[in-house]
NUKOL-833041 format. One record per residue (C-alpha): residue number from 1; residue in one letter; y, z negated, x negated. Coordinates in nm, 3 decimals. Example, Ala and Ser with C-alpha at 12.3 -4.5 7.8 and 13.67 -1.06 7.14 Angstrom:
REM NUKOL-833041
mido | koldo | north | up | east
1 | A | -0.450 | -0.780 | -1.230
2 | S | -0.106 | -0.714 | -1.367
REM end
This chain:
REM NUKOL-833041
mido | koldo | north | up | east
1 | X | 0.000 | 0.000 | 0.000
2 | X | 0.342 | 0.095 | -0.138
3 | X | 0.507 | -0.236 | -0.040
4 | X | 0.282 | -0.434 | -0.275
5 | X | 0.382 | -0.204 | -0.562
6 | X | 0.752 | -0.262 | -0.486
7 | X | 0.706 | -0.641 | -0.473
8 | X | 0.513 | -0.648 | -0.801
9 | X | 0.770 | -0.426 | -0.976
10 | X | 1.060 | -0.634 | -0.844
11 | X | 0.892 | -0.960 | -0.944
12 | X | 0.820 | -0.837 | -1.297
13 | X | 1.180 | -0.719 | -1.335
14 | X | 1.315 | -1.047 | -1.198
15 | X | 1.113 | -1.267 | -1.433
16 | X | 1.172 | -1.036 | -1.732
17 | X | 1.547 | -1.066 | -1.687
18 | X | 1.517 | -1.443 | -1.651
19 | X | 1.321 | -1.477 | -1.974
20 | X | 1.592 | -1.311 | -2.187
21 | X | 1.873 | -1.535 | -2.060
22 | X | 2.116 | -1.659 | -2.322
23 | X | 2.189 | -2.030 | -2.361
24 | X | 2.541 | -2.007 | -2.215
25 | X | 2.432 | -1.802 | -1.914
26 | X | 2.318 | -1.921 | -1.575
27 | X | 2.056 | -1.799 | -1.331
28 | X | 1.934 | -1.885 | -0.986
29 | X | 1.615 | -1.814 | -0.796
30 | X | 1.600 | -1.851 | -0.417
31 | X | 1.333 | -1.822 | -0.150
32 | X | 1.461 | -1.694 | 0.185
33 | X | 1.305 | -1.711 | 0.532
34 | X | 1.477 | -1.526 | 0.814
35 | X | 1.496 | -1.219 | 1.034
36 | X | 1.591 | -0.854 | 1.008
37 | X | 1.731 | -0.637 | 1.289
38 | X | 1.687 | -0.262 | 1.266
39 | X | 1.886 | -0.001 | 1.458
40 | X | 1.815 | 0.059 | 1.828
41 | X | 1.618 | 0.375 | 1.740
42 | X | 1.325 | 0.146 | 1.651
43 | X | 1.297 | 0.028 | 2.014
44 | X | 1.084 | -0.282 | 2.068
45 | X | 1.009 | -0.295 | 1.693
46 | X | 1.372 | -0.350 | 1.589
47 | X | 1.340 | -0.725 | 1.520
48 | X | 1.130 | -0.846 | 1.225
49 | X | 1.044 | -1.169 | 1.047
50 | X | 1.146 | -1.167 | 0.680
51 | X | 1.061 | -1.345 | 0.357
52 | X | 1.271 | -1.280 | 0.049
53 | X | 1.313 | -1.373 | -0.315
54 | X | 1.666 | -1.357 | -0.459
55 | X | 1.740 | -1.371 | -0.831
56 | X | 2.088 | -1.384 | -0.990
57 | X | 2.172 | -1.375 | -1.360
58 | X | 2.528 | -1.457 | -1.474
59 | X | 2.589 | -1.387 | -1.847
60 | X | 2.818 | -1.617 | -2.045
61 | X | 2.934 | -1.819 | -1.744
62 | X | 3.081 | -1.504 | -1.586
63 | X | 3.140 | -1.506 | -1.208
64 | X | 2.992 | -1.152 | -1.191
65 | X | 2.622 | -1.117 | -1.250
66 | X | 2.310 | -0.912 | -1.192
67 | X | 2.125 | -0.936 | -0.859
68 | X | 1.756 | -0.855 | -0.809
69 | X | 1.630 | -0.925 | -0.456
70 | X | 1.291 | -0.849 | -0.299
71 | X | 1.235 | -0.867 | 0.079
72 | X | 0.935 | -0.809 | 0.303
73 | X | 0.977 | -0.775 | 0.679
74 | X | 0.732 | -0.713 | 0.961
75 | X | 0.675 | -0.705 | 1.334
76 | X | 0.370 | -0.676 | 1.558
77 | X | 0.395 | -0.583 | 1.927
78 | X | 0.191 | -0.460 | 2.220
79 | X | -0.144 | -0.554 | 2.367
80 | X | -0.334 | -0.241 | 2.471
81 | X | -0.149 | -0.023 | 2.219
82 | X | -0.071 | -0.239 | 1.918
83 | X | 0.221 | -0.143 | 1.694
84 | X | 0.281 | -0.288 | 1.348
85 | X | 0.608 | -0.214 | 1.172
86 | X | 0.692 | -0.327 | 0.818
87 | X | 0.959 | -0.267 | 0.557
88 | X | 0.983 | -0.371 | 0.194
89 | X | 1.308 | -0.375 | -0.003
90 | X | 1.395 | -0.406 | -0.369
91 | X | 1.771 | -0.446 | -0.398
92 | X | 1.938 | -0.414 | -0.738
93 | X | 2.308 | -0.467 | -0.794
94 | X | 2.585 | -0.708 | -0.881
95 | X | 2.675 | -1.042 | -0.731
96 | X | 3.011 | -1.224 | -0.747
97 | X | 2.993 | -1.603 | -0.727
98 | X | 3.319 | -1.774 | -0.632
99 | X | 3.415 | -2.108 | -0.789
100 | X | 3.261 | -2.412 | -0.619
101 | X | 3.453 | -2.555 | -0.325
102 | X | 3.457 | -2.934 | -0.272
103 | X | 3.224 | -2.969 | -0.569
104 | X | 2.915 | -2.851 | -0.379
105 | X | 2.977 | -2.528 | -0.180
106 | X | 2.945 | -2.187 | -0.352
107 | X | 3.017 | -1.863 | -0.161
108 | X | 2.896 | -1.529 | -0.303
109 | X | 2.908 | -1.154 | -0.224
110 | X | 2.724 | -0.860 | -0.371
111 | X | 2.608 | -0.503 | -0.335
112 | X | 2.415 | -0.224 | -0.498
113 | X | 2.126 | 0.019 | -0.461
114 | X | 1.833 | -0.045 | -0.227
115 | X | 1.481 | 0.095 | -0.259
116 | X | 1.293 | 0.071 | 0.071
117 | X | 0.946 | 0.152 | 0.194
118 | X | 0.872 | 0.158 | 0.567
119 | X | 0.544 | 0.179 | 0.757
120 | X | 0.468 | 0.226 | 1.126
121 | X | 0.108 | 0.182 | 1.242
122 | X | -0.023 | 0.220 | 1.596
123 | X | -0.369 | 0.112 | 1.709
124 | X | -0.478 | 0.256 | 2.042
125 | X | -0.830 | 0.138 | 2.133
126 | X | -0.947 | 0.143 | 1.772
127 | X | -0.777 | 0.470 | 1.679
128 | X | -0.521 | 0.396 | 1.407
129 | X | -0.231 | 0.620 | 1.316
130 | X | -0.010 | 0.533 | 1.019
131 | X | 0.324 | 0.680 | 0.914
132 | X | 0.506 | 0.573 | 0.598
133 | X | 0.797 | 0.682 | 0.384
134 | X | 1.027 | 0.556 | 0.109
135 | X | 1.398 | 0.598 | 0.060
136 | X | 1.697 | 0.499 | -0.149
137 | X | 2.024 | 0.372 | -0.008
138 | X | 2.266 | 0.083 | -0.048
139 | X | 2.300 | -0.286 | 0.035
140 | X | 2.589 | -0.530 | 0.073
141 | X | 2.560 | -0.898 | 0.138
142 | X | 2.681 | -1.248 | 0.087
143 | X | 2.621 | -1.608 | 0.164
144 | X | 2.700 | -1.969 | 0.096
145 | X | 2.504 | -2.222 | -0.107
146 | X | 2.530 | -2.600 | -0.079
147 | X | 2.424 | -2.805 | -0.385
148 | X | 2.231 | -3.098 | -0.239
149 | X | 2.085 | -3.222 | -0.570
150 | X | 2.118 | -3.139 | -0.938
151 | X | 2.017 | -2.770 | -0.973
152 | X | 1.894 | -2.742 | -0.610
153 | X | 2.071 | -2.555 | -0.327
154 | X | 2.032 | -2.488 | 0.043
155 | X | 2.214 | -2.194 | 0.191
156 | X | 2.245 | -1.898 | 0.422
157 | X | 2.220 | -1.533 | 0.318
158 | X | 2.337 | -1.230 | 0.516
159 | X | 2.290 | -0.867 | 0.414
160 | X | 2.320 | -0.514 | 0.545
161 | X | 2.103 | -0.232 | 0.409
162 | X | 2.120 | 0.138 | 0.490
163 | X | 1.826 | 0.358 | 0.385
164 | X | 1.698 | 0.663 | 0.575
165 | X | 1.325 | 0.729 | 0.607
166 | X | 1.123 | 0.977 | 0.814
167 | X | 0.835 | 0.841 | 1.023
168 | X | 0.635 | 1.063 | 1.261
169 | X | 0.892 | 1.341 | 1.216
170 | X | 1.181 | 1.117 | 1.322
171 | X | 1.456 | 1.007 | 1.080
172 | X | 1.531 | 0.637 | 1.106
173 | X | 1.738 | 0.383 | 0.917
174 | X | 1.490 | 0.136 | 0.764
175 | X | 1.769 | -0.091 | 0.651
176 | X | 1.947 | -0.307 | 0.904
177 | X | 2.102 | -0.650 | 0.918
178 | X | 1.922 | -0.947 | 0.768
179 | X | 1.992 | -1.317 | 0.799
180 | X | 1.809 | -1.616 | 0.657
181 | X | 1.804 | -1.968 | 0.519
182 | X | 1.755 | -2.014 | 0.145
183 | X | 1.622 | -2.279 | -0.088
184 | X | 1.733 | -2.222 | -0.445
185 | X | 1.702 | -2.355 | -0.798
186 | X | 1.966 | -2.298 | -1.067
187 | X | 1.876 | -2.291 | -1.435
REM end
């Protein structure tokens, strides 16, 4: 499955970048749980559950750093005709982290290129039909982190991705709007 390849590649890139960090740099790694809403053209499959991994690397205490984010989203619907929809994203770009407010709140914004794979599978009485495609587009996003303990954060993350794919002869935007809660560690 293409999504697994994207997740593995994104994870290797994320941890490779983290291992070459300089002593005066900072990094953060977050786990995100949330939802993703696709455009109306997806019909009943436009809302998905999402899990994500967000990595940021800020060289030499700079407020602008590198962002590497990996997301997996999916939805299952129907009873007699079952439909499974999934998307996987690897988002590469830059992230700007504003100075801390009140000593514990850190807003951030970012954007860059998004690599997406999408899959639509229908199962009608044991007969499966699968459509998949990949595409390249863009992402923008932001959020707020709250430092609740030394090096640990809780936060919210919002993003918008736009990537066109073709499934079953129909062009669709496999991006959409994502929202989630994060738990992060800064090192």
